[in-house]
C-alpha positions in Angstrom: -11.6 -21.7 -7.4 -11.5 -19.3 -4.0 -12.5 -15.9 -3.4 -9.3 -14.7 -2.6 -7.3 -13.2 -5.2 -10.6 -12.1 -6.6 -11.2 -8.3 -7.0 -13.1 -7.0 -3.9 -15.9 -5.6 -6.4 -16.1 -9.3 -8.4 -16.9 -11.2 -5.4 -20.8 -11.2 -5.2 -23.8 -13.0 -4.6 -23.7 -15.2 -7.4 -20.0 -15.6 -6.7 -20.6 -17.3 -3.2 -23.7 -19.1 -4.9 -21.1 -20.5 -7.1 -19.0 -21.5 -3.7 -21.6 -23.5 -2.9 -22.7 -25.2 -6.1 -19.3 -26.3 -6.7 -18.7 -27.5 -3.1 -15.5 -25.2 -2.8 -14.0 -26.5 0.3 -12.2 -24.2 3.2 -8.6 -24.2 3.1 -5.4 -22.1 3.7 -6.8 -19.0 2.3 -10.8 -19.6 3.0 -12.9 -20.0 5.7 -16.9 -20.0 6.1 -18.5 -18.6 9.5 -22.0 -18.9 9.6 -22.6 -16.0 12.6 -20.1 -12.9 13.4 -21.3 -12.9 17.3 -18.7 -10.5 19.1 -20.7 -9.3 22.1 -18.5 -11.6 24.4 -15.0 -11.3 25.0 -14.3 -15.2 23.5 -16.2 -14.4 20.1 -13.5 -11.2 20.0 -10.7 -13.5 20.7 -11.6 -15.9 18.0 -12.1 -13.1 15.3 -8.9 -11.7 16.2 -7.2 -15.0 15.8 -8.9 -16.0 12.3 -7.7 -12.7 11.1 -4.5 -12.6 12.1 -3.8 -16.3 11.3 -4.4 -15.4 7.8 -2.3 -12.0 7.7 0.6 -14.2 9.5 0.7 -17.0 6.6 -0.6 -16.2 3.3 -3.5 -14.5 3.6 -6.8 -15.1 3.1 -10.6 -14.3 3.1 -13.2 -15.0 5.9 -17.1 -15.2 4.5 -19.6 -14.8 7.0 -23.1 -15.8 6.6 -22.1 -19.0 5.2 -23.4 -22.7 6.6 -21.6 -25.6 6.3 -22.8 -29.0 5.7 -21.8 -31.6 8.3 -21.5 -35.2 8.1 -22.8 -38.1 9.9 -21.1 -37.1 13.3 -22.9 -33.8 13.0 -18.9 -32.2 12.6 -18.5 -29.2 9.9 -16.9 -30.6 6.9 -15.9 -27.2 5.6 -18.1 -27.5 2.5 -21.0 -24.8 2.3 -24.1 -26.1 2.3 -26.3 -22.8 2.2 -25.5 -19.0 1.7 -27.7 -17.6 4.5 -26.2 -14.0 5.4 -26.2 -12.1 8.7 -29.5 -11.5 9.4 -30.7 -8.9 11.9 -27.6 -7.3 12.1 -26.7 -3.6 11.0 -23.7 -4.6 8.6 -22.2 -1.2 8.6 -22.0 -0.6 12.4 -20.4 -3.9 12.7 -17.6 -3.2 10.4 -17.1 -0.1 12.5 -16.8 -2.4 15.6 -14.6 -4.9 13.9 -12.2 -2.1 12.6 -11.5 -0.4 16.0 -11.0 -4.1 17.3 -8.5 -4.6 14.9 -6.9 -1.7 15.6 -6.8 -1.5 19.2 -6.2 -5.6 19.7 -3.3 -6.3 17.2 0.2 -5.5 17.2 1.0 -4.3 15.2 -2.2 -3.5 13.6 -2.5 -5.3 10.3 -2.5 -3.5 7.1 -4.9 -3.5 4.3 -7.4 -5.3 6.2 -10.6 -5.3 4.0 -14.3 -5.4 5.2 -16.5 -6.0 2.2 -20.5 -6.4 2.4 -21.6 -8.4 0.0 -25.8 -7.9 -0.7 -27.7 -10.3 -1.6 -31.0 -8.1 -3.2 -33.8 -8.9 -0.6 -31.9 -11.6 1.7 -29.6 -10.5 4.6 -26.1 -9.6 3.1 -23.0 -11.6 4.3 -19.4 -9.7 5.0 -16.3 -10.9 3.5 -13.2 -10.2 5.9 -10.0 -9.7 3.7 -6.5 -10.3 5.4 -3.7 -9.9 2.8 -0.3 -11.5 3.5 1.3 -9.0 5.8 5.1 -8.1 5.3 5.5 -6.6 8.5 6.2 -10.1 10.1 3.9 -11.5 12.7 0.8 -9.9 14.3 0.0 -10.6 18.0 -3.3 -10.7 19.3 -3.3 -8.5 22.2 -6.7 -8.6 23.3 -7.0 -8.3 27.1 -3.3 -9.4 27.5 -3.8 -12.6 25.7 -0.1 -11.7 23.6 -0.2 -14.8 21.1 0.6 -15.4 17.7 -1.6 -17.5 15.1 -0.7 -19.3 12.1 -2.8 -21.0 9.0 -2.7 -24.7 7.5 -5.0 -26.5 5.3 -6.5 -28.2 8.5 -7.0 -24.6 10.4 -6.0 -22.2 13.0 -2.8 -22.8 15.1 -0.8 -21.2 17.9 2.4 -20.6 16.6 5.4 -22.1 18.8 8.6 -20.3 19.4 10.5 -21.6 16.2 7.7 -20.4 13.9 8.0 -16.9 15.6 11.6 -16.5 15.0 11.0 -17.2 11.5 8.1 -15.2 11.0 10.3 -12.2 12.2 13.0 -13.2 10.2 11.0 -13.5 6.8 9.7 -9.7 7.8 13.3 -8.4 7.9 14.0 -10.2 4.6 11.1 -8.6 2.9 12.3 -5.0 3.9 15.6 -5.7 2.9 14.7 -7.1 -0.8 12.8 -3.8 -1.4 15.8 -1.9 -0.2 18.3 -3.5 -2.0 15.6 -3.0 -5.2 16.0 0.4 -4.8 19.4 1.4 -4.4 19.8 -1.0 -7.7 17.1 1.3 -9.5 18.9 4.4 -7.8 22.1 3.7 -9.4 20.6 2.7 -12.9 19.0 6.4 -13.0 22.0 7.9 -11.8 24.1 6.5 -14.1 21.8 6.8 -17.3 19.9 3.6 -17.5 16.5 5.0 -17.6 13.1 3.4 -19.6 13.5 6.6 -21.4 16.9 8.8 -22.7 17.3 11.6 -19.9 19.6 14.6 -19.4 22.2 15.2 -16.2 20.8 17.9 -14.6 19.7 18.2 -11.0 16.6 15.9 -10.6 14.3 14.2 -8.2 13.7 10.2 -7.8 11.1 9.3 -6.3 10.2 5.8 -5.4 7.0 4.2 -4.0 7.5 0.1 -3.5 5.2 -2.6 -2.2 6.7 -4.5 0.5 4.8 -7.6 -0.5 3.3 -8.1 -4.1 -0.1 -9.6 -4.9 -0.1 -12.4 -7.1 -2.7 -10.7 -9.6 -1.1 -7.3 -9.4 0.1 -7.2 -13.4 -3.0 -9.0 -14.4 -5.3 -6.4 -13.0 -3.1 -3.8 -14.5 -3.3 -5.1 -17.6 -7.3 -5.3 -17.7 -7.7 -1.8 -16.1 -5.4 -0.4 -18.6 -7.7 -1.5 -21.7 -8.0 1.5 -23.8 -4.9 3.3 -21.7 -7.7 3.8 -19.0 -4.7 3.8 -16.4 -2.2 5.7 -18.1 -4.2 8.5 -18.9 -4.4 9.1 -14.8 -0.6 8.6 -14.0 0.9 11.9 -14.3 4.6 12.6 -14.3 5.7 14.4 -11.1 5.8 17.9 -12.7 2.1 16.7 -14.0 3.3 17.3 -17.4 0.5 17.6 -20.4 2.3 16.3 -23.1 2.8 12.2 -22.4 3.2 9.4 -24.1 3.6 5.5 -22.7 4.3 2.2 -23.5 4.7 -1.2 -21.7 8.6 -2.3 -21.5 10.3 -5.1 -19.9 9.6 -3.6 -16.5 6.3 -3.1 -16.5 5.3 0.0 -18.3 5.9 3.6 -18.6 4.5 7.3 -19.1 6.7 9.8 -20.1 7.1 13.2 -21.7 7.7 13.7 -25.1 10.1 16.3 -25.3 13.3 17.1 -27.7 14.8 18.5 -24.6 16.4 15.6 -22.6 17.1 17.6 -19.8 13.7 18.4 -19.1 12.2 14.8 -19.6 10.5 13.0 -17.1 9.2 9.5 -16.6 7.0 7.3 -14.2 7.6 3.8 -14.7 5.3 1.1 -13.2 6.8 -1.9 -12.2 4.7 -5.4 -12.2 4.5 -5.6 -8.9 2.4 -2.1 -8.6 6.0 0.2 -7.5 6.7 3.1 -8.9 9.6 5.1 -9.8 9.0 8.5 -10.8 12.0 10.9 -12.3 12.0 14.6 -12.8 14.2 17.3 -13.1 11.3 19.8 -13.5 10.8 20.1 -9.6 14.2 20.7 -8.5 15.1 23.6 -10.8 17.9 25.4 -9.0 17.9 29.3 -9.5 21.5 30.7 -10.1 21.4 34.0 -8.7 19.6 32.5 -5.7 21.9 29.5 -5.2 19.1 26.9 -4.5 15.8 25.7 -5.4 12.3 25.8 -4.0 11.1 23.0 -1.6 7.0 23.8 -2.1 7.2 22.5 -5.8 9.0 19.7 -5.0 6.7 19.1 -2.3 3.2 19.8 -4.4 4.8 17.3 -7.1 5.3 14.6 -4.6 2.0 14.7 -3.0 0.0 14.9 -6.4 2.0 12.2 -7.6 1.2 10.1 -4.5 -2.4 10.6 -4.7 -2.6 9.4 -8.3 -0.4 6.4 -7.3 -2.6 5.5 -4.7 -5.5 5.6 -7.1 -3.3 2.9 -9.5 -3.1 0.8 -6.0 -6.6 0.8 -5.5 -7.2 -0.5 -9.0 -4.4 -3.1 -9.1 -5.0 -4.3 -5.3 -1.6 -2.7 -3.5 -3.0 -2.7 -0.3 0.4 -1.5 1.5 2.9 -1.4 3.2 4.7 0.3 0.9 8.3 1.8 1.3 9.0 5.5 -0.1 12.0 6.8 -0.6 13.4 10.0 -2.4 16.8 11.0 -3.8 18.1 14.4 -5.2 21.0 14.1 -7.4 23.0 17.2 -8.7 22.5 19.9 -5.7 25.6 19.7 -4.1 25.9 23.3 -3.0 22.1 24.3 -3.3 20.0 25.2 -0.4 16.4 24.1 0.1 14.7 27.5 -0.1 10.8 28.7 1.3 10.8 32.4 0.9 11.8 35.3 2.8 8.6 35.5 5.2 10.0 32.2 6.8 12.7 34.1 8.2 15.4 31.5 8.1 19.0 31.0 6.9 18.9 27.7 5.1 22.4 25.8 4.6 23.3 24.1 1.4 23.6 20.8 0.6 27.0 19.3 0.8 27.0 16.3 -1.5 25.6 16.0 -5.1 23.4 12.8 -4.2 21.1 13.4 -1.5 19.5 9.7 -0.5 16.9 10.5 1.9 16.1 7.4 4.4 13.1 5.3 3.7 9.9 5.6 5.4 7.1 2.4 5.4 3.7 3.3 4.7 1.5 0.6 6.7 -1.8 2.1 4.7 -1.7 2.7 1.1 -4.7 4.4 1.4 -3.6 7.3 3.6 -3.9 10.9 2.6 -1.0 11.4 0.6 0.3 14.6 2.4 0.1 12.9 5.7 1.6 9.4 4.3 4.9 11.6 2.9 5.3 13.7 5.9 8.0 11.9 7.4 10.2 12.0 4.0 9.4 15.4 3.2 10.4 16.7 6.9 14.3 14.5 6.4 14.4 16.2 2.9 14.1 19.9 5.1 16.5 18.5 7.9 18.8 18.3 5.2 18.9 21.7 4.4 19.2 22.7 8.0 15.3 23.1 8.8 13.4 21.7 11.3 10.6 20.5 9.4 8.8 21.2 6.6 7.5 24.9 6.7 4.2 24.0 4.7 2.8 21.4 7.4 0.3 21.9 10.1 2.1 20.6 12.9 -1.1 20.0 14.8 -3.2 18.2 12.0 0.0 16.8 10.0 -1.8 18.0 6.6 -0.1 20.1 4.0 -1.1 23.9 4.2 1.2 25.4 1.4 0.8 29.3 0.9 -2.3 30.4 -1.4 -0.9 31.3 -5.0 
């Protein structure tokens, strides 16, 4: 077996040695490199071409520090001969250099790239570079004006032609459309009462965070990680309810409150690809005497919930990009409020269901407050505000008033 699809924390020195023992050859999702020179421009182009070729095709791993066997003609066979490691190299400094190179010389940046050190005791460590299949379409190497797209097949890396480039961008559009269509279907189901648990009809927040591309082992990793309900206990509803229950269902796994009053019931549905649907009526409580609801509890709930969902994604291998979307139901005639100290006259929403345009979060590990800022600002825009009043414009960080 190859390393791709194996959780990074499980790829160790013994795993590398098993690749050698079993003569696991390079393929569409695996490549060996004995060295990682990046001192000259040609080396940098080579590294960038290798990484983007995996991201543009099916994803894959490059393992640096593995010597390949050679045939009678002294050509590399693609079969590991010896694990040699990267001697005399500061791995952490190298990883920083590679990360900067990937950020500055690939357009758009490939989300979810992992640079994993593989210790080998007293022997030099190896480096694994994992590039997941990208849902953003194709990534171009732009280093010093190169401007090329690369793909990968069983025989190795190649330059994409015009037709392949067109097909790659069409596939990316299809991935986004697929997730948007799924989200529309789920929103319609929630609004019609077709939910994992019975809920009431009062105003509610309906939050989705859905991966644009799913790893094949996401659900298997969830099942393994959730033994003894380890993942469930760290999966809060939007209002972080204390009294919760959970169970598996046809869509995946649901965590929900256990209340007699259906009007206060909330839940978080985890889909089999790691996607999240969080529904709660308790974060958009409309005060009848003020004819509106306060935006601060909604923001706090979304940001805390997103942080918990990111911890789940780290456990099950969701790296991004992720589409985030929010809908607020039953709020026609209500305004979103911040408090009298903000000196603003908010305007009421004119529709019963506010379906906020989705945003795509490229990096699933981005701090949750910063990741959700574009979505949160749109909610406030709908209520007549220029932006959320609880963010620092200079840093993009959430700065709520002290309680």
